[in-house]
C-alpha positions as a printed Julia matrix, in Angstrom:
263×3 Matrix{Float64}:
   0.0     0.0     0.0
   1.2     3.52   -0.71
   0.04    6.85    0.62
   0.6    10.32   -0.76
  -1.02   13.71   -0.47
  -3.93   12.7    -2.65
  -4.95    9.54   -0.79
  -4.25    5.84   -0.45
  -3.65    3.21   -3.13
  -3.27   -0.49   -2.47
  -5.13   -3.75   -2.09
  -7.99   -4.96    0.05
  -9.37   -8.48    0.51
 -13.05   -8.97   -0.41
 -14.62  -12.45   -0.63
 -11.12  -13.87   -0.57
 -10.0   -11.88   -3.63
  -7.25   -9.26   -3.62
  -8.77   -6.13   -5.13
  -6.87   -3.0    -6.07
  -8.46    0.14   -4.67
  -7.83    3.84   -4.26
  -9.2     6.18   -1.62
  -8.95    9.92   -2.19
 -10.25   13.05   -0.57
 -10.33   14.7     2.81
 -13.77   13.53    3.89
 -14.61   10.68    6.22
 -16.7     7.53    6.05
 -19.91    9.48    6.68
 -19.73   11.27    3.32
 -18.06    8.56    1.24
 -18.71    8.1    -2.48
 -18.16    4.7    -4.11
 -17.33    4.5    -7.83
 -18.1     1.25   -9.68
 -16.41    0.95  -13.08
 -17.71   -0.62  -16.28
 -16.96   -3.98  -17.85
 -13.37   -4.24  -19.09
 -12.83   -0.84  -17.46
 -10.67    0.5   -14.66
 -10.63    3.2   -12.02
  -8.77    5.39  -14.52
 -11.91    5.82  -16.65
 -13.42    7.86  -13.77
 -10.39   10.13  -13.41
 -12.12   13.5   -14.05
 -15.14   12.6   -11.93
 -13.04   11.41   -8.99
 -10.89   14.52   -9.19
 -13.99   16.73   -9.18
 -15.44   15.14   -6.02
 -12.33   14.38   -3.96
 -11.61   17.94   -2.72
 -14.74   17.81   -0.58
 -15.62   14.12   -0.31
 -14.03   10.8     0.57
 -13.95    8.89   -2.72
 -13.53    5.1    -2.93
 -12.96    3.1    -6.1
 -11.88   -0.52   -6.58
 -11.26   -2.79   -9.54
 -13.12   -6.08   -9.85
 -11.26   -9.33  -10.6
  -9.95   -9.41  -14.17
 -10.05   -5.62  -14.4
  -7.25   -3.12  -14.0
  -4.74   -4.17  -11.36
  -6.91   -6.92   -9.84
  -5.97  -10.42  -10.97
  -8.61  -12.54  -12.66
 -10.26  -15.47  -10.9
 -11.33  -18.87  -12.16
 -14.87  -19.34  -13.38
 -17.51  -17.14  -15.02
 -18.53  -13.63  -14.02
 -21.94  -12.88  -12.53
 -23.62   -9.76  -11.22
 -24.71  -11.62   -8.09
 -21.12  -12.42   -7.18
 -19.99   -8.88   -8.01
 -22.79   -7.53   -5.82
 -21.63   -9.65   -2.88
 -18.1    -8.43   -3.6
 -19.26   -4.79   -3.44
 -20.85   -5.37   -0.05
 -17.7    -7.13    1.14
 -15.63   -4.15   -0.03
 -17.82   -1.74    1.95
 -17.47   -3.95    5.02
 -13.7    -4.24    4.62
 -13.39   -0.45    4.43
 -15.72    0.16    7.36
 -18.26    1.99    5.21
 -21.95    2.08    6.04
 -24.25    4.04    3.73
 -22.49    5.62    0.74
 -23.31    7.59   -2.36
 -22.72    5.38   -5.41
 -21.66    6.31   -8.94
 -21.79    3.36  -11.31
 -21.14    3.13  -15.02
 -22.42    0.32  -17.31
 -21.75   -2.92  -15.38
 -21.06   -0.71  -12.37
 -24.45    0.99  -12.81
 -26.15   -2.4   -12.86
 -24.35   -3.25   -9.62
 -25.43    0.1    -8.19
 -29.08   -0.66   -8.95
 -28.76   -4.13   -7.39
 -27.03   -2.67   -4.34
 -29.82   -0.12   -3.84
 -32.42   -2.84   -4.35
 -30.94   -5.64   -2.23
 -29.03   -3.58    0.35
 -30.93   -0.29    0.67
 -29.21    0.57    3.94
 -25.88    0.89    2.06
 -26.99    3.44   -0.59
 -27.84    7.08    0.09
 -27.96    8.26   -3.52
 -27.14    6.53   -6.79
 -25.95    7.79  -10.17
 -26.57    4.99  -12.68
 -24.84    5.73  -16.0
 -25.69    3.56  -19.03
 -27.32    0.74  -17.11
 -29.56   -1.96  -18.55
 -32.05   -4.25  -16.84
 -31.57   -7.13  -19.27
 -29.82   -7.78  -22.61
 -32.78   -6.4   -24.57
 -31.74   -2.91  -23.49
 -28.98   -2.83  -26.08
 -29.72   -0.8   -29.2
 -28.7    -3.57  -31.59
 -31.61   -5.76  -30.54
 -34.76   -5.96  -32.69
 -37.0    -4.01  -30.35
 -38.61   -1.73  -32.91
 -37.47    1.45  -31.13
 -35.68    4.17  -33.14
 -31.99    4.66  -32.41
 -30.0     7.76  -33.36
 -26.99    7.14  -35.61
 -23.51    8.16  -34.45
 -23.08   11.93  -34.66
 -19.51   11.73  -35.96
 -16.41    9.57  -35.88
 -15.72   10.47  -32.23
 -18.77    8.55  -31.08
 -18.09    4.87  -30.61
 -20.11    2.16  -28.91
 -17.12    0.72  -27.08
 -17.36   -2.01  -24.46
 -16.62    0.37  -21.6
 -16.42    4.03  -20.67
 -13.87    4.84  -23.37
 -13.18    3.43  -26.79
 -12.28   -0.23  -26.87
  -8.74    0.63  -27.93
  -8.21    2.76  -24.82
  -9.64    0.06  -22.57
  -7.4    -2.53  -24.17
  -4.36   -0.28  -23.71
  -5.18    0.11  -20.03
  -5.65   -3.62  -19.63
  -2.31   -4.41  -21.25
  -0.57   -1.79  -19.12
  -2.16   -2.62  -15.76
  -3.21   -6.27  -15.63
  -1.14   -8.56  -13.4
  -2.31  -11.44  -15.61
  -0.43  -10.12  -18.64
  -1.75   -8.66  -21.9
  -2.45  -12.07  -23.42
  -5.17  -12.7   -20.81
  -7.41   -9.97  -22.28
  -9.14  -12.42  -24.62
 -10.15  -14.65  -21.71
 -11.63  -11.7   -19.79
 -13.53  -10.46  -22.86
 -14.93  -13.93  -23.52
 -16.26  -14.15  -19.97
 -17.72  -10.65  -20.21
 -19.46  -11.41  -23.5
 -20.97  -14.53  -21.95
 -22.22  -12.43  -19.03
 -23.69   -9.69  -21.23
 -25.6   -12.14  -23.44
 -27.4   -13.66  -20.44
 -27.52  -11.03  -17.7
 -28.69   -8.98  -15.92
 -32.28   -9.98  -15.29
 -33.95   -7.2   -13.31
 -37.72   -6.85  -13.58
 -38.7    -3.18  -14.03
 -41.41   -3.53  -11.39
 -38.8    -4.64   -8.84
 -37.26   -1.16   -8.99
 -40.32    0.18   -7.15
 -38.62   -1.04   -3.96
 -35.56    1.2    -4.42
 -35.82    3.92   -1.78
 -32.72    5.94   -2.67
 -32.85    8.89   -5.07
 -31.39    7.82   -8.43
 -30.02    9.83  -11.34
 -30.4     7.71  -14.47
 -28.01    8.91  -17.15
 -27.16    7.77  -20.69
 -26.02    9.16  -24.02
 -28.52    9.96  -26.76
 -26.45    7.64  -28.98
 -25.75    5.1   -26.26
 -25.65    1.38  -27.0
 -28.37    1.29  -24.32
 -31.57    2.46  -26.01
 -33.0     5.77  -24.79
 -36.41    4.19  -24.23
 -34.76    1.57  -22.01
 -33.15    4.29  -19.88
 -36.56    5.96  -19.66
 -38.05    2.64  -18.54
 -35.49    2.41  -15.73
 -36.18    5.97  -14.56
 -39.96    5.56  -14.79
 -39.79    2.33  -12.76
 -37.94    3.98   -9.88
 -40.01    5.89   -7.29
 -37.49    8.72   -6.84
 -35.55    9.11  -10.09
 -34.32   11.81  -12.45
 -33.43   11.13  -16.08
 -30.59   12.79  -17.96
 -29.92   12.03  -21.62
 -26.57   13.53  -22.61
 -26.61   15.0   -26.14
 -24.15   13.86  -28.76
 -22.78   11.08  -26.56
 -22.4     7.33  -26.95
 -21.82    4.58  -24.41
 -18.48    6.3   -23.87
 -20.15    9.45  -22.48
 -18.02    9.5   -19.32
 -14.92   10.03  -21.45
 -16.61   12.05  -24.22
 -18.21   14.66  -21.93
 -16.09   14.52  -18.74
 -16.73   18.08  -17.5
 -20.5    17.84  -17.99
 -20.73   14.38  -16.41
 -18.66   15.56  -13.43
 -20.93   18.58  -12.95
 -24.11   16.52  -13.16
 -22.82   13.99  -10.64
 -21.64   16.65   -8.2
 -24.92   18.57   -8.33
 -27.04   15.45   -7.87
 -25.0    14.15   -4.94
 -25.03   17.58   -3.31
């Protein structure tokens, strides 16, 4: 573990796995914010948002197995296991109720955390979440989907373009760059089958939720609207000119929206 003026970086044990995590900011456990990254993503994808919040808040972020600096584990991925891992991380860090910012897979985990463990979530920002695989825009759902605005907009597999995610994986992974294919195969298997969250189940989420997505997201706009409409205390924000990579494409705007909602 290392410590510098900006916080702490090191590893924590959750469900028997050694997870890389960073803690930044001058706040305490009572005002903590937990960031949950996307599939094939890392903490680095949230850099601008973490920097925007950390001057006034205690900000936690960890990398799931097979992502970033956390070694992969045997067996398939599942949201249920990742949810239990998130709870174990909160317990290991001595955190009670937190604000949660989740992107893509992390947003799905945020919704599940608010649904299954409501005492752990004060507020939730769910960016580019889906309730089931039908939420993706390439499915035959009959809903109109905006075309990409220009060559900057890409439907990558995480919060940046796929090439940037792959570069981060090759640079950070303790499993070596050649293991990327194995991680992607497990992720694709997960995304074809999960999640499976009934819209009506979201009526039990007590926390305020900001549902956010790009207007050219790989998650259909009507699906994001369905999520927001199914929550009892939700706001919906569709970011113009943005794809599934909206966190990287519009970093200043996303940071502002998150900060204002959590405030």
